[in-house]
C-alpha positions in Angstrom: -120.8 68.1 50.4 -118.0 66.3 48.5 -117.0 62.7 49.0 -114.1 63.5 51.3 -116.3 65.7 53.5 -118.8 62.9 53.7 -116.1 60.4 54.8 -115.1 62.8 57.6 -118.4 62.1 59.2 -117.4 58.5 59.7 -114.4 57.9 62.1 -113.7 54.4 60.6 -112.3 56.1 57.5 -109.4 57.3 59.7 -108.7 53.9 61.2 -105.7 53.6 58.8 -103.3 56.4 58.1 -99.7 57.7 58.0 -99.2 56.8 61.7 -95.7 55.2 61.5 -92.9 57.3 62.8 -89.9 58.3 60.6 -87.6 57.6 63.5 -87.9 55.6 66.6 -84.2 55.2 67.4 -82.6 57.9 69.6 -85.9 58.7 71.4 -86.5 59.0 75.1 -89.1 56.3 75.0 -86.6 53.7 73.8 -83.9 54.8 76.2 -83.4 52.6 79.2 -79.9 53.9 80.2 -78.9 55.1 83.6 -77.8 58.6 82.5 -80.6 59.4 80.0 -78.3 59.2 76.9 -81.0 58.5 74.5 -79.0 59.2 71.3 -76.4 56.6 72.1 -78.6 54.0 73.8 -80.3 53.2 70.5 -78.7 54.2 67.2 -79.4 54.1 63.5 -77.1 51.2 63.1 -78.9 49.2 65.8 -82.3 50.1 64.4 -82.6 47.3 61.8 -81.8 44.7 64.5 -83.7 46.0 67.5 -87.4 45.3 68.2 -88.9 48.6 69.5 -90.9 48.7 72.7 -93.0 51.8 72.1 -93.6 52.3 68.4 -92.5 51.6 64.8 -90.5 53.5 62.2 -90.4 53.2 58.4 -90.4 54.8 55.0 -93.8 56.0 53.8 -95.2 54.0 56.6 -98.9 53.4 57.4 -100.6 51.6 60.2 -103.9 51.1 61.9 -104.7 53.6 64.7 -103.5 51.2 67.4 -100.4 50.5 65.3 -100.9 46.7 65.6 -100.0 46.2 61.9 -97.6 48.4 59.8 -96.8 48.6 56.2 -93.8 50.5 54.7 -91.2 50.4 51.9 -87.7 49.1 51.9 -85.2 49.4 49.1 -81.8 48.1 48.1 -79.7 49.5 45.3 -77.3 46.5 45.4 -74.4 48.7 46.7 -75.3 49.7 50.2 -74.2 47.7 53.2 -77.9 47.4 54.3 -81.3 47.7 52.9 -82.9 51.1 53.2 -85.8 50.5 55.7 -85.6 53.9 57.5 -84.4 57.4 56.9 -80.8 58.1 57.9 -79.7 61.1 59.9 -77.3 62.4 62.4 -77.8 62.3 66.2 -77.7 65.5 68.2 -74.0 65.1 69.0 -73.1 64.1 65.4 -74.6 67.1 63.6 -72.8 70.5 63.7 -76.2 72.0 64.5 -77.8 69.1 66.3 -79.9 66.2 65.0 -80.5 66.3 61.3 -82.1 63.9 58.7 -79.8 63.4 55.7 -82.3 62.1 53.1 -84.5 63.7 50.4 -88.2 63.0 50.7 -91.4 65.0 50.3 -95.0 64.7 51.5 -96.9 65.7 48.4 -100.5 65.0 49.0 -103.0 63.8 51.6 -106.7 64.0 52.4 -107.8 64.3 56.1 -109.2 60.7 56.2 -106.1 59.4 54.4 -108.3 58.2 51.6 -105.5 59.3 49.3 -101.9 60.0 50.1 -98.7 60.5 48.1 -95.1 60.9 49.1 -91.8 60.9 47.2 -88.4 59.5 48.2 -85.2 60.1 46.2 -83.0 57.0 46.4 -79.4 57.2 45.1 -78.3 54.4 42.7 -74.7 54.7 44.0 -73.6 53.7 47.5 -75.3 55.9 50.1 -72.6 58.1 51.7 -73.3 57.3 55.3 -69.8 57.6 56.7 -69.0 60.7 54.6 -72.1 62.5 56.0 -71.1 61.7 59.6 -67.4 62.5 59.1 -67.9 65.8 57.3 -70.5 67.2 59.6 -68.3 66.2 62.6 -65.5 68.2 61.0 -67.6 71.3 60.6 -68.0 74.0 63.3 -71.2 75.6 64.4 -70.3 78.6 62.3 -70.4 76.6 59.1 -73.3 75.3 57.1 -74.5 71.7 57.4 -73.2 69.2 54.9 -76.3 67.8 53.2 -76.8 64.7 51.0 -77.0 66.9 47.9 -73.6 68.4 48.8 -72.0 65.0 48.2 -72.8 65.2 44.5 -74.5 61.9 44.5 -77.4 63.4 42.5 -75.3 65.3 40.0 -75.7 62.9 37.1 -79.3 62.0 38.0 -78.2 58.5 39.0 -81.1 58.1 41.4 -84.6 56.7 41.6 -87.7 58.8 42.3 -89.8 56.4 44.4 -93.4 57.6 44.4 -95.6 55.9 47.0 -99.4 56.4 46.8 -102.2 55.0 48.9 -105.9 55.0 48.0 -108.6 53.4 50.2 -111.1 51.3 48.5 -112.8 51.0 51.9 -112.1 51.6 55.5 -109.9 48.5 55.8 -109.0 48.0 52.2 -106.0 50.0 51.0 -104.7 50.1 47.5 -100.9 50.7 47.2 -99.1 52.0 44.2 -95.3 52.3 44.1 -93.8 53.9 41.0 -90.0 53.7 40.5 -88.7 56.4 38.1 -85.1 56.0 36.9 -83.9 59.5 36.4 -80.5 58.4 35.1 -79.2 57.8 31.5 -78.5 54.1 32.1 -80.6 51.2 33.0 -80.5 50.5 36.7 -81.7 47.7 39.0 -82.7 47.5 42.6 -84.7 45.4 45.1 -88.0 46.9 46.0 -89.2 45.3 49.3 -92.8 46.3 50.3 -92.8 45.2 53.9 -95.6 44.4 56.4 -95.0 43.7 60.1 -96.7 43.6 63.5 -95.6 46.0 66.2 -94.0 43.8 68.8 -96.4 43.6 71.7 -95.6 40.1 72.9 -91.9 40.1 74.0 -92.3 42.2 77.1 -94.0 39.8 79.4 -97.3 41.7 79.8 -99.3 39.3 77.7 -98.5 36.3 75.6 -100.7 36.8 72.5 -98.6 36.7 69.3 -100.2 37.3 65.9 -99.0 35.6 62.7 -98.3 36.1 59.0 -98.0 33.3 56.4 -97.9 32.7 52.7 -101.3 32.2 51.0 -101.1 31.0 47.4 -98.7 32.6 45.0 -99.5 36.3 45.4 -100.8 36.9 48.9 -99.6 37.0 52.5 -102.1 36.0 55.1 -102.4 38.3 58.2 -104.0 37.1 61.4 -104.5 39.4 64.4 -107.4 39.1 66.8 -108.0 42.9 66.8 -107.7 43.6 63.0 -110.1 43.2 60.1 -107.2 43.4 57.6 -106.3 39.8 56.6 -104.3 39.9 53.4 -101.5 41.7 51.5 -102.0 40.9 47.8 -99.3 41.6 45.2 -98.8 41.2 41.5 -96.2 39.4 39.4 -93.5 37.0 40.3 -91.6 37.7 43.5 -90.1 36.1 46.5 -91.9 36.4 49.9 -89.5 36.5 52.8 -90.5 36.0 56.5 -88.8 36.6 59.8 -89.8 37.7 63.3 -90.1 41.3 64.5 -87.8 40.4 67.4 -84.4 41.7 68.4 -81.2 40.1 67.0 -79.6 39.7 70.4 -76.6 38.0 69.0 -75.6 41.0 66.8 -76.4 43.6 69.4 -75.6 42.0 72.7 -73.5 38.9 71.8 -75.9 36.3 73.3 -77.9 33.7 71.4 -81.2 34.7 69.7 -84.3 33.1 71.0 -85.5 33.0 67.4 -83.3 32.0 64.5 -85.0 34.5 62.2 -84.8 37.9 63.9 -85.9 41.3 62.8 -82.9 41.9 60.5 -83.3 38.5 58.9 -84.7 39.9 55.6 -81.8 42.4 55.4 -79.2 39.7 55.9 -80.8 37.4 53.4 -81.1 40.0 50.6 -77.8 41.8 51.1 -75.6 38.9 52.3 -77.4 35.8 51.2 -77.7 34.4 54.7 -80.0 31.7 55.7 -81.9 34.1 58.0 -85.5 34.0 56.7 -88.0 31.4 57.8 -88.3 28.6 55.1 -91.7 27.7 56.5 -92.8 31.1 55.2 -94.4 32.4 58.4 -93.5 35.0 61.0 -94.4 38.5 62.3 -92.6 40.4 59.6 -92.7 39.8 55.8 -91.4 41.4 52.7 -92.2 40.9 49.0 -88.8 40.9 47.2 -89.0 42.3 43.7 -85.7 42.4 41.9 -86.4 44.8 39.1 -84.5 46.7 36.3 -85.8 50.1 35.3 -84.7 51.3 31.9 -83.1 54.7 31.6 -85.6 57.6 31.9 -88.4 55.1 32.3 -90.6 53.9 35.3 -91.8 50.7 36.8 -95.1 50.4 38.7 -95.8 47.9 41.5 -99.4 47.4 42.8 -100.4 45.9 46.1 -103.5 45.7 48.2 -103.7 45.5 52.0 -107.2 44.3 52.5 -109.9 42.7 54.6 -111.1 41.0 51.5 -110.1 37.8 49.8 -110.6 38.0 46.0 -109.6 35.8 43.1 -108.6 38.9 41.2 -107.8 41.5 43.8 -106.6 44.1 41.2 -109.6 43.9 38.9 -110.9 47.3 39.8 -107.7 48.7 41.2 -107.1 51.4 38.6 -110.7 52.6 38.6 -110.8 52.9 42.3 -107.4 54.6 42.5 -108.4 57.1 39.8 -111.6 57.9 41.7 -109.8 58.7 45.0 -107.4 61.0 43.2 -110.3 62.8 41.6 -112.1 63.1 44.9 -108.9 64.5 46.5 -108.8 67.1 43.7 -112.4 67.9 44.3 -111.8 68.3 48.0 -108.9 70.7 47.5 -110.8 72.5 44.8 -113.4 73.3 47.3 -110.9 74.2 50.0 -108.9 76.5 47.7 -111.8 78.2 45.9 -110.7 81.6 47.0 -107.1 81.1 45.9 -106.4 82.5 42.4 -102.7 81.7 42.1 -101.6 78.2 41.0 -98.3 78.6 42.9 -100.2 79.4 46.1 -102.4 76.4 45.6 -99.4 74.1 45.2 -97.8 75.5 48.4 -101.1 75.3 50.3 -101.8 71.7 49.3 -98.3 70.5 50.1 -98.4 72.3 53.5 -101.7 70.5 54.3 -100.2 67.2 53.1 -97.2 67.6 55.4 -99.5 68.3 58.3 -101.5 65.1 57.6 -98.5 62.9 57.0 -97.0 64.1 60.4 -99.7 62.3 62.3 -98.2 59.5 64.4 -99.2 56.7 66.7 -97.5 57.7 70.0 -97.1 55.4 72.9 -95.3 56.3 76.1 -96.4 54.9 79.5 -94.0 56.5 81.9 -94.7 54.2 84.9 -94.1 51.1 82.8 -91.1 52.8 81.2 -89.5 53.6 84.6 -90.3 50.1 86.1 -89.3 48.1 83.0 -91.1 45.1 81.6 -91.3 41.6 83.3 -89.5 39.8 80.5 -86.7 42.4 80.2 -83.8 43.2 82.4 -84.6 45.6 85.2 -83.7 49.2 84.3 -81.0 51.0 86.3 -82.3 52.5 89.5 -81.0 55.9 88.6 -83.9 56.3 86.2 -86.3 56.5 89.1 -85.0 59.9 90.0 -84.1 61.0 86.5 -85.9 62.2 83.4 -89.7 62.4 83.7 -89.8 60.5 87.0 -92.4 62.8 88.4 -94.7 62.3 85.4 -95.8 58.8 86.2 -99.4 59.5 85.4 -98.5 59.9 81.7 -100.1 57.1 79.8 -100.1 58.1 76.1 -101.3 55.8 73.4 -103.0 57.8 70.7 -102.7 59.3 67.2 -101.0 62.7 67.7 -99.9 65.5 65.5 -96.1 65.7 65.8 -93.8 68.5 64.6 -91.5 66.4 62.4 -91.7 62.6 62.4 -87.9 62.4 62.0 -86.4 65.2 64.1 -89.2 65.6 66.6 -91.2 62.3 66.5 -93.2 63.2 69.6 -95.8 65.8 70.5 -94.8 69.2 71.9 -97.4 71.2 73.8 -97.1 74.6 72.1 -96.3 73.2 68.7 -99.5 71.2 68.9 -101.6 74.2 69.6 -100.4 75.8 66.3 -100.8 72.5 64.5 -104.5 72.4 65.5 -105.1 75.9 64.0 -104.1 74.5 60.6 -105.6 71.1 61.1 -108.9 72.8 62.1 -109.2 74.0 58.5 -109.4 70.5 57.2 -110.5 68.3 60.1 -111.8 70.2 63.1 -112.8 67.0 64.8 -109.2 65.7 64.8 -108.0 69.2 66.0 -110.5 69.1 68.9 -109.4 65.6 69.8 -105.8 66.8 70.0 -106.6 69.7 72.2 -108.7 67.6 74.5 -106.0 64.9 74.8 -103.4 67.2 76.4 -105.8 68.1 79.2 -106.8 64.5 80.0 -105.6 63.1 83.3 -103.3 60.7 81.4 -101.4 63.6 79.9 -101.9 66.6 82.2 -99.9 66.6 85.5 -102.0 66.5 88.7 -100.6 70.0 89.5 -102.3 71.3 86.4 -99.2 71.6 84.2 -99.4 70.5 80.6 -96.7 68.1 79.4 -94.1 69.8 77.2 -92.4 67.0 75.2 -90.8 63.7 76.0 -87.2 65.0 76.5 -88.5 66.9 79.5 -92.2 66.7 80.2 -91.8 69.3 82.9 -90.3 72.0 80.8 -92.6 75.1 80.4 -94.0 75.9 77.0 -95.9 79.2 76.2 -99.6 78.8 77.3 -101.2 79.0 73.9 -103.6 76.1 74.4 -106.6 78.4 75.2 -106.1 80.4 72.1 -106.0 77.3 69.9 -109.1 76.0 71.6 -111.1 79.1 70.8 -109.8 79.3 67.2 -110.7 75.6 66.6 -114.1 76.1 68.2 -114.8 78.8 65.7 -113.4 76.8 62.8 -115.6 73.9 63.8 -118.7 76.1 64.0 -118.1 77.5 60.6 -117.6 74.1 59.1 -120.7 72.5 60.7 -123.0 75.4 61.3 -123.4 74.6 65.0 -121.3 75.5 68.0 -119.8 72.6 70.0 -120.3 74.0 73.5 -119.6 70.6 75.1 -116.0 70.7 73.7 -115.5 74.4 74.7 -116.9 73.8 78.2 -114.9 70.7 79.0 -111.7 72.4 77.8 -112.5 75.5 79.8 -112.6 73.6 83.1 -109.2 71.9 82.4 -107.6 75.2 81.2 -108.8 76.9 84.4 -106.7 74.4 86.4 -103.7 75.1 84.1 -104.2 78.9 84.4 -104.2 78.5 88.2 -100.9 76.4 88.0 -99.3 79.3 86.1 -100.5 81.9 88.6 -99.4 79.8 91.6 -96.1 78.4 90.2 -94.7 81.1 87.9 -95.6 84.3 89.8 -93.6 83.7 92.9 -93.8 87.3 94.1 -97.5 87.6 93.5 -96.9 90.7 91.4 -98.5 89.5 88.2 -95.1 89.4 86.6 -94.3 85.9 85.4 -91.3 83.8 84.8 -91.3 80.6 82.8 -87.8 79.6 81.8 -86.9 79.4 78.1 -90.6 79.2 77.1 -89.8 77.6 73.8 -87.4 80.4 72.7 -84.4 78.1 73.2 -81.4 80.5 73.0 -82.9 83.9 72.6 -81.4 85.5 75.7 -77.9 86.1 77.1 -78.0 82.9 79.1 -79.9 79.6 79.3 -83.3 80.8 80.6 -84.2 77.3 81.7 -81.2 77.0 84.0 -81.8 77.6 87.8 -81.0 81.1 88.9 -78.9 81.8 92.1 -80.6 82.0 95.4 -82.6 85.2 95.8 -82.5 86.0 92.1 -85.8 86.1 90.2 -86.3 86.5 86.4 -89.2 88.7 85.4 -89.9 87.9 81.8 -91.7 90.1 79.2 -92.6 87.1 77.1 -94.0 85.0 80.1 -96.0 87.9 81.3 -97.3 88.7 77.9 -98.3 85.1 77.3 -100.2 85.2 80.5 -102.0 88.4 79.4 -102.8 86.5 76.1 -104.0 83.5 78.2 -106.3 85.7 80.3 -107.8 87.3 77.2 -108.4 83.9 75.6 -110.1 82.7 78.7 -112.2 85.9 78.8 -113.4 85.3 75.3 -114.2 81.6 76.0 -116.1 82.7 79.2 -118.1 85.2 77.2 -118.9 82.6 74.6 -120.0 80.1 77.2 -122.0 82.8 79.0 -124.2 83.1 75.9 -125.0 79.4 76.4 -124.9 79.3 80.3 -125.1 82.5 82.3 -123.2 81.0 85.2 -120.0 81.6 83.3 -120.5 85.4 83.5 -118.5 85.5 86.8 -115.6 83.8 85.1 -115.6 86.4 82.4 -115.3 89.1 85.0 -112.4 87.2 86.7 -110.4 87.0 83.6 -111.1 90.6 82.6 -109.7 91.8 85.9 -106.8 89.4 85.8 -105.8 90.7 82.4 -105.9 94.3 83.7 -103.7 93.4 86.7 -101.1 91.8 84.4 -101.2 94.7 82.0 -100.7 97.2 84.8 -97.8 95.2 86.2 -96.1 95.1 82.9 -96.3 98.8 82.3 -95.4 100.1 85.8 -95.1 98.4 89.2 -94.8 101.4 91.6 -91.9 102.5 93.6 -90.2 99.1 93.9 -90.4 98.2 90.2 -89.8 99.9 86.9 -92.1 97.7 84.9 -91.0 95.8 81.8 -91.5 98.7 79.5 -88.4 100.8 79.0 -89.2 104.5 78.5 -85.8 105.3 77.1 -85.7 102.6 74.4 -89.5 102.3 74.1 -89.3 98.5 74.2 -90.2 95.6 76.5 -87.3 93.8 78.1 -86.8 90.9 80.5 -85.2 91.8 83.8 -83.5 90.2 86.7 -84.5 91.1 90.3 -82.0 90.4 93.1 -82.5 90.1 96.8 -81.7 93.7 97.6 -84.5 94.8 95.3 -82.1 96.1 92.6 -83.2 95.4 89.0 -81.0 94.6 86.0 -82.8 95.0 82.7 -81.6 92.7 79.9 -81.9 95.2 77.1 -81.9 92.7 74.2 -84.2 93.8 71.4 -85.7 90.4 70.5 -89.0 88.7 69.8 -89.5 88.7 73.6 -90.3 92.4 73.4 -92.7 92.0 70.5 -94.8 89.3 72.2 -96.8 92.0 74.1 -98.4 92.8 70.7 -100.1 89.4 70.9 -102.2 90.4 73.9 -105.1 92.1 72.1 -108.8 91.4 71.8 -111.8 93.5 70.6 -115.1 93.2 72.4 -118.2 94.4 70.6 -121.1 96.4 72.0 -123.3 93.5 71.0 -121.3 91.2 73.2 -121.8 93.5 76.2 -125.5 93.8 75.5 -125.8 90.0 75.4 -124.0 89.8 78.7 -125.4 92.7 80.8 -124.2 91.3 84.2 -120.7 91.1 82.9 -120.9 94.6 81.5 -122.1 95.9 84.8 -119.4 94.2 86.8 -116.8 95.3 84.3 -117.9 98.9 84.5 -117.8 98.8 88.3 -114.2 97.6 88.2 -113.2 100.3 85.7 -114.8 102.9 87.8 -112.9 101.8 90.9 -109.6 101.3 89.0 -109.4 104.0 86.4 -105.6 103.9 86.5 -105.7 100.4 85.0 -108.4 101.2 82.5 -106.6 104.3 81.2 -103.2 102.6 81.2 -103.9 99.6 79.1 -107.1 100.1 77.1 -109.1 102.7 75.2 -112.3 101.4 76.7 -114.0 104.7 76.9 -113.5 105.5 73.3 -115.7 103.5 70.9 -114.0 102.2 67.8 -115.6 101.8 64.5 -118.9 99.9 64.8 -119.1 100.3 68.6 -116.2 98.0 69.5 -113.9 98.3 72.5 -110.2 97.4 72.6 -108.4 95.3 75.3 -104.7 95.3 74.8 -101.4 95.7 76.5 -100.5 98.6 74.2 -102.2 102.0 73.7 -101.6 103.8 70.5 -98.2 105.4 71.3 -96.6 102.2 72.6 -98.0 100.1 69.8 -96.7 102.6 67.3 -93.2 102.5 68.8 -93.1 98.7 68.9 -94.3 98.5 65.3 -91.8 101.1 64.2 -89.0 98.8 65.4 -90.7 95.7 64.1 -91.2 97.2 60.6 -87.7 98.6 60.4 -85.7 96.8 57.8 -82.5 97.6 59.6 -83.8 95.8 62.7 -86.6 93.2 62.7 -88.2 93.3 59.2 -86.7 91.0 56.7 -87.8 90.5 53.0 -89.2 87.2 54.3 -91.0 88.2 57.5 -90.1 89.4 61.0 -86.8 88.3 62.5 -86.5 87.0 66.0 -83.7 89.4 66.9 -82.8 92.9 65.8 -80.3 92.8 62.9 -78.4 95.7 64.5 -76.7 93.1 66.8 -74.9 91.8 63.8 -72.7 94.9 63.7 -72.6 95.5 67.5 -73.6 92.5 69.7 -75.5 93.2 72.9 -73.2 92.8 75.9 -73.8 92.8 79.6 -71.5 92.1 82.6 -73.0 89.8 85.3 -71.1 88.4 88.2 -67.8 89.6 86.8 -68.4 87.9 83.4 -69.4 89.3 80.0 -72.4 87.8 78.2 -73.2 88.6 74.6 -76.0 88.1 72.1 -75.2 88.5 68.4 -77.6 88.5 65.5 -77.2 85.2 63.7 -79.6 85.0 60.7 -79.0 81.3 60.0 -78.2 78.2 62.0 -77.3 78.5 65.7 -73.7 79.2 66.7 -74.6 78.2 70.3 -74.7 74.7 71.8 -77.6 75.6 74.0 -80.3 72.8 73.7 -77.9 70.9 71.5 -77.6 73.7 69.0 -80.6 72.4 67.0 -82.6 75.7 67.0 -81.9 79.4 66.8 -83.9 82.4 68.0 -81.1 84.9 67.5 -82.2 86.1 64.1 -84.1 83.6 61.9 -87.8 83.9 61.0 -90.2 81.7 62.8 -93.6 81.1 61.2 -95.8 80.8 64.3 -94.6 84.1 65.8 -95.2 85.9 62.5 -98.6 84.3 62.3 -99.6 85.7 65.7 -98.2 89.1 64.8 -100.4 89.2 61.6 -103.4 88.1 63.6 -102.8 90.8 66.2 -102.5 93.5 63.5 -105.9 92.4 62.1 -107.4 92.6 65.6 -106.0 96.1 66.1 -107.3 97.1 62.7 -110.8 95.9 63.6 -110.8 98.5 66.3 -108.9 101.3 64.7 -110.3 100.9 61.2 -108.6 102.1 57.9 -108.3 105.6 59.4 -105.3 104.5 61.5 -102.2 104.1 59.4 -98.6 103.4 60.1 -95.4 103.8 58.1 -94.5 100.6 56.3 -91.6 99.9 56.1 -90.3 102.3 58.8 -88.7 105.4 57.3 -90.1 104.7 53.9 -92.7 107.5 53.9 -95.3 104.9 52.8 -98.3 104.5 55.0 -100.8 101.5 55.3 -103.6 100.4 57.5 -102.8 97.8 60.1 -104.7 95.2 58.1 -102.7 96.1 55.0 -99.5 95.8 57.0 -100.6 92.3 58.1 -101.2 91.3 54.5 -97.8 92.7 53.4 -96.2 90.6 56.2 -98.1 87.5 54.9 -96.8 88.2 51.4 -93.2 88.4 52.7 -93.6 85.0 54.4 -95.1 83.6 51.2 -92.0 84.8 49.3 -90.1 82.0 51.2 -92.0 79.4 49.2 -93.3 81.0 46.0 -91.0 81.3 42.9 -89.7 84.8 42.2 -89.3 86.5 38.8 -86.4 84.1 38.0 -88.4 81.1 39.1 -86.3 80.6 42.3 -87.7 79.8 45.7 -86.0 81.4 48.7 -86.6 78.2 50.8 -84.1 76.3 48.6 -81.3 78.9 49.2 -78.4 78.7 46.6 -78.9 75.0 45.8 -79.1 74.9 42.0 -80.5 71.4 41.8 -83.5 72.3 43.9 -83.9 75.6 42.2 -83.9 74.5 38.6 -84.3 70.8 38.2 -87.8 69.9 37.1 -87.8 66.9 39.4 -87.0 69.0 42.4 -88.1 72.6 42.0 -91.9 72.1 42.8 -91.4 69.8 45.8 -91.6 72.1 48.8 -89.9 71.5 52.2 -91.5 73.2 55.2 -88.6 73.9 57.6 -88.5 74.7 61.3 -87.4 78.3 60.7 -85.9 80.4 57.9 -82.7 82.5 57.3 -83.3 86.1 58.5 -81.7 87.6 55.4 -82.2 85.1 52.5 -85.3 83.1 53.6 -83.5 79.8 53.2 -85.1 76.9 55.1 -83.2 75.8 58.2 -83.6 73.4 61.2 -85.9 70.4 60.9 -86.6 70.1 57.2 -90.1 68.5 57.4 -91.5 70.5 60.4 -94.7 71.2 58.6 -96.2 71.3 62.1 -96.2 75.0 62.9 -94.8 76.1 59.5 -98.0 74.6 58.1 -99.5 77.9 59.3 -98.5 79.2 55.8 -101.7 77.4 54.6 -103.8 79.5 57.0 -102.0 82.7 55.8 -102.7 81.8 52.1 -106.4 81.5 52.9 -106.4 84.6 55.0 -104.6 86.6 52.3 -107.1 85.5 49.7 -110.2 86.2 51.8 -112.0 89.5 52.2 
């Protein structure tokens, strides 16, 4: 066991971490408007002056796990109108494809206990083009590309600073901080570097009156006093000014009434940039910055060392370098062990940065809906319209935990189905944290009393695909492999909560009792011909191939969990039988529903489609060849003869059901045909249907791209799908890049791009099918190529295509960077990877949220999978 693995046994090592959001402004939590206009209620311009109620934001920020104290970096290039304390980006309405961060920063390294972390921020030496970015993106249509910071040419002459921020823990409450400023330009350049420490404002809201304090201690230390923190000092080197103000709102600037405090939150900004008398001369407050006015010679670097510590020392930096070097070495040892099966240095680089992004995207998340709706005693009463508005029926939500979020700028909140995928990657490095995440969403202060899991803060009641059970079982197995013992307490507690959620799905999303489900958009924001989350007319019901398939997957996951628990406690045998039968009922309904229904499988096209059922029983099939029709491939599991022998009661009950319903057994499974090694297959697809779906999926003129499986058939680029409903024509066209629709703000697209989580599940499914069919079963890959591979080999080839997004090709170019020459060729850019929300269906270019390492972090799992037997 290496040093980092030993630290993982002690929770105190995770007390401090990268828990500060990249963006707090424009979030639902901070919106107290009557109409729910979160993007305009708090803005980037307001952010430097507004004390946040629910959390903190910053650059390279760290905090304790209650976010009582934060540390982050601020910079000023002596040209901008304000200091750079937070990343800039466009709101949903400002971006031509929705919200979009307009900065260049990279999460380069991290260990699971945050004992070592590294990130890079590229800061222009010229005036930051805030207005230009807003103006140009507003001018562009949805059919045009986004206008990025690099497009302004501000980096063309290398007139920028590479700001490298590193953290290394000397102990659980003793954090060494190194900031290295590289001048990439050909001329000397100066700037203010402002390492900043501040308390989250917990005292202004009228709920308690305790107020912590900071103050100057000697020449090179700031004293920190908080009754709930061990950290007591911020030490720094050299000669610098220490500036103090209060982390309280500048009401004069924002609302035109006098400040209660003469040194508000933006006092340090106003003092540095404008020379105002806006910092406390008594050198005390709740926010403090160390102002280092430095000049960095051309092509050279300047290093700043600080120490955030619970220890007073006469020479706090005496062993700094030795301790720092040790943590870097231990991080290398840790990843060396984790990557021991990976031969390629390029794959190791992508894998390590993917893991780093996952760990940097952990965030302290506080949102107490009842308090949010009611308002705080010391604040104005919120408008009464809110009591019937967004999230008003989720008053039990009381969130205040460290959570894995998709992207701390674009999506600085948890999302139910994103989180499930996150945990599959996090489970490789920190299964305890992954288990904690999965447990949280089922706790009473997250889960709705009805049994629904919260979706995300913009609409907690939206319906996400039910992947939680699958994530639970995967993490359970990862944890068992890591520790050599199975955590049945975890699995059992989650099973009971998931049973409630499964029942919610059955009772709420199968209104006809037909085992055909609806669910709304189910995370696939704009994949259909219309907004699937919009209410349908009276008497009209949507019957969704994806919702029904997800429920088949859910039933299989619960079956597997039940069988696992039955080895530990035989009382779970009955639950295994229940979910076995439930899966067969769903599978039968999907395939054929008798005289009144046609099923979701279309015999003519040999594909699964959504359909609309109207009052007169007529059915309209929405014949869009999309990811919706491929999701049935996910519903597959293999049960071994050994499992049946270990659960004889289940085997007996199962056989009784199969004997009495041979129609279902023959329709959806090959139960009576043993596979290789006495295994049995449970899946929605028998051989023929599976082959037909795979033939489309692996057709390069339809779904198969050089970089993975697209979310919509490419054929719709030439001839869009069209249907007439209620006298109007609705169309769906293949769009390989950014969305051309304003559905959901236009900030995501399922009409062509490649999405990592769906590809991951497809690869997993192929490996499961292979486990049953063995190497003897081969399919054509790609379709019409005359080249045949086993299903496992096809999965490996798909993984290789996804890897091509990130790995350099023969010319040293990475598809993720698109045509950007700076990113492709500059030595200070080309090896810093961005893990985007999704990827261009034809070129592999990264699109959407640029740091959504969340589910795109699954590439780390695929690298391990590809390099394992």
